[in-house]
Phi, psi and omega in degrees: 000140181236143179237153179238142170227151179252129181227156176243131179240159180224159175202151173263001184260304183191169175295319179301315179297321178299319179294310182299315181293322180292316178296318179298317180292317179296326180295341178291331183239350179242120178275154170064039173295128185247338188202151174225134177239129179276115182274314183205148173234137176209170183214152174264130181253134176233119186068236179248015184233155174286125181263328181207139180256137180238142174225137171256125185238147170254108179265132177252141176213152181275137176266124180272110184289330185270011182285139178275000000 
């Protein structure tokens, strides 16, 4: 059985960094993450530069039925 959750991550470096950091953080509390789908990418602009990168992710993980 697989379950999906939707999460939003941020980074001041890049969209890739936002994705990597979000998956790493989610992995601290969610076991068995199997897949990530990028739903949307957007950014906050300050002046003429991107100040913050945002990603909306669909994380998939396996549910372990025999877990105590």
